[in-house]
C-alpha positions as CSV (number, residue, x, y, z in Angstrom):
1,M,13.9,14.4,147.3
2,V,16.1,12.1,149.4
3,E,16.4,13.2,153.0
4,Y,19.2,12.8,155.4
5,R,19.2,12.8,159.2
6,I,22.3,14.3,160.9
7,R,23.2,13.0,164.3
8,V,26.0,12.2,166.6
9,A,27.6,8.9,165.6
10,A,26.7,5.9,167.7
11,P,29.1,3.0,168.1
12,E,27.1,1.0,165.5
13,D,27.8,3.8,162.9
14,L,31.6,3.6,163.2
15,D,32.3,1.0,160.6
16,A,30.3,2.8,158.0
17,A,31.7,6.2,159.0
18,R,35.2,4.8,158.8
19,A,34.4,3.4,155.3
20,V,33.4,6.9,154.1
21,M,36.6,8.4,155.5
22,L,38.9,5.8,154.2
23,D,37.2,5.9,150.8
24,T,37.9,9.7,150.7
25,V,41.6,9.5,151.6
26,Y,42.1,6.8,149.0
27,R,39.9,8.2,146.2
28,D,39.9,12.0,146.6
29,F,43.3,12.6,148.2
30,G,45.2,9.8,146.7
31,T,47.3,9.3,149.8
32,G,45.6,6.2,151.2
33,Y,45.8,5.5,154.9
34,V,48.8,7.2,156.5
35,P,49.0,6.3,160.2
36,R,50.5,9.6,161.4
37,W,47.7,11.6,159.7
38,H,44.7,9.2,159.9
39,G,44.9,7.4,163.3
40,D,41.5,9.0,164.2
41,I,39.9,7.3,161.2
42,I,40.9,3.9,162.5
43,E,39.9,4.7,166.1
44,P,37.1,7.2,165.9
45,E,35.5,6.2,169.2
46,R,38.7,7.0,171.1
47,F,39.2,10.3,169.3
48,Y,35.7,11.6,168.9
49,L,33.1,9.7,171.0
50,V,35.0,9.4,174.4
51,P,36.4,12.9,174.9
52,P,33.5,15.2,176.1
53,R,34.6,18.2,174.0
54,H,34.9,16.2,170.8
55,T,32.2,14.9,168.5
56,L,31.7,12.8,165.3
57,L,28.6,13.5,163.3
58,V,27.1,11.3,160.5
59,A,24.5,12.1,157.8
60,V,22.3,9.1,157.5
61,H,20.3,8.4,154.3
62,E,16.7,8.1,155.5
63,R,15.6,5.6,152.9
64,D,18.3,2.9,153.3
65,G,20.1,3.9,156.6
66,T,23.6,4.2,155.0
67,V,26.1,6.7,156.3
68,A,26.4,9.2,153.5
69,A,28.8,11.7,155.2
70,T,30.9,12.4,158.2
71,A,32.2,15.5,160.1
72,A,34.2,15.6,163.3
73,L,35.4,18.2,165.8
74,D,38.1,18.0,168.4
75,A,40.1,20.3,170.7
76,R,43.5,19.7,169.1
77,G,45.0,22.7,167.4
78,P,47.2,22.3,164.3
79,A,50.6,20.7,165.2
80,H,54.0,22.2,164.5
81,P,55.5,20.6,162.6
82,P,54.2,20.0,160.0
83,N,52.3,23.3,160.2
84,P,54.0,26.6,160.6
85,R,54.7,27.6,164.2
86,W,52.7,30.8,164.0
87,L,49.6,28.8,162.9
88,A,50.0,26.4,165.9
89,E,50.4,29.4,168.2
90,R,47.3,31.2,166.8
91,Y,45.1,28.0,167.2
92,P,46.3,26.4,170.4
93,S,44.9,23.0,171.6
94,G,42.2,23.3,174.2
95,E,41.0,26.7,172.8
96,T,40.5,25.7,169.2
97,A,37.7,23.6,167.7
98,Q,39.3,21.9,164.8
99,L,37.0,20.6,162.2
100,R,38.0,17.3,160.7
101,R,36.8,14.6,158.4
102,V,34.1,16.6,156.7
103,Y,33.6,14.0,153.9
104,V,30.6,13.2,151.7
105,H,30.4,10.0,149.7
106,P,30.4,10.9,146.0
107,E,26.9,9.7,145.3
108,H,25.5,12.0,148.0
109,R,27.4,15.2,147.0
110,R,25.8,18.5,145.9
111,R,22.9,18.1,148.4
112,G,24.1,20.5,151.1
113,L,25.3,17.8,153.5
114,A,28.8,19.2,154.2
115,R,27.3,22.7,154.9
116,R,24.7,21.2,157.2
117,L,27.3,19.1,159.1
118,V,29.6,22.1,159.5
119,G,26.6,24.1,160.9
120,E,26.1,21.4,163.5
121,L,29.8,21.3,164.4
122,I,29.9,25.1,164.9
123,G,26.8,24.9,167.0
124,F,28.5,22.2,169.1
125,A,31.6,24.4,169.5
126,R,29.5,27.4,170.6
127,A,27.5,25.4,173.1
128,D,30.8,24.1,174.6
129,G,31.7,27.7,175.6
130,G,35.4,27.0,175.9
131,Y,36.4,27.3,172.3
132,R,37.8,30.7,171.1
133,S,38.1,29.8,167.4
134,A,37.2,27.2,164.8
135,Y,40.0,26.1,162.5
136,L,40.4,23.6,159.7
137,H,42.8,22.7,156.9
138,T,41.9,21.3,153.5
139,D,43.3,20.0,150.3
140,P,41.8,22.2,147.5
141,A,42.1,19.2,145.1
142,S,39.2,17.6,147.1
143,P,36.0,18.0,145.0
144,G,34.1,21.1,146.3
145,A,36.3,21.6,149.3
146,E,37.8,25.0,148.5
147,A,34.6,26.6,147.4
148,L,32.8,25.3,150.6
149,W,35.4,26.6,153.0
150,R,35.7,30.0,151.3
151,S,32.0,30.4,151.6
152,L,32.0,29.6,155.3
153,G,35.2,31.0,156.6
154,K,38.3,33.1,156.1
155,L,41.5,31.8,154.5
156,V,44.3,32.4,156.9
157,H,47.2,30.6,155.1
158,D,47.8,29.0,151.7
159,E,50.8,26.7,151.6
160,Q,52.5,24.2,149.4
161,P,54.9,22.3,151.7
162,G,58.2,21.3,150.1
163,G,56.7,20.6,146.7
164,G,54.0,18.4,148.2
165,Q,50.3,18.9,148.1
166,R,48.8,22.3,148.6
167,I,47.1,22.9,151.9
168,L,44.6,25.7,152.7
169,H,44.0,26.8,156.3
170,F,40.7,28.4,157.3
171,E,39.1,30.0,160.3
172,I,35.3,29.9,160.7
173,P,33.7,32.4,163.0
174,L,32.2,31.1,166.2
175,R,30.4,34.3,167.2
């Protein structure tokens, strides 16, 4: 069985992590890179490695050292707009651990990596002590995403904005 090591991303991991993330937004989401949504993908060090309450994790394939998956957490709650005002108020910045970029490269899927990464992110949020809740949004068209998040958290909102893509919003318990 192939093993993976999960760890905080180091500067030398960022190009490979960025590749996993960009591959996901192009292949799985079909949106490609959209600057207002994906600036953190281009500058992961500024968004996730520098701020003390943020983190970026990678799952590294033990045999060949490739980055197989990513997962990030930051203290930015969902913005209004584009999200509903009540959602932004329920999950305010500074008090909300927002899970982001939980992406697994296709050849490494179905091995529990996303679940392991999320467990590490929740542990990080708990250890911080300043987060009141953990929140995320996902595109249910992403392979395996909806089933994973339903197994780990509680659906708080299901939306299909203006005929666009459907977005699901979840809360994961911290306590």
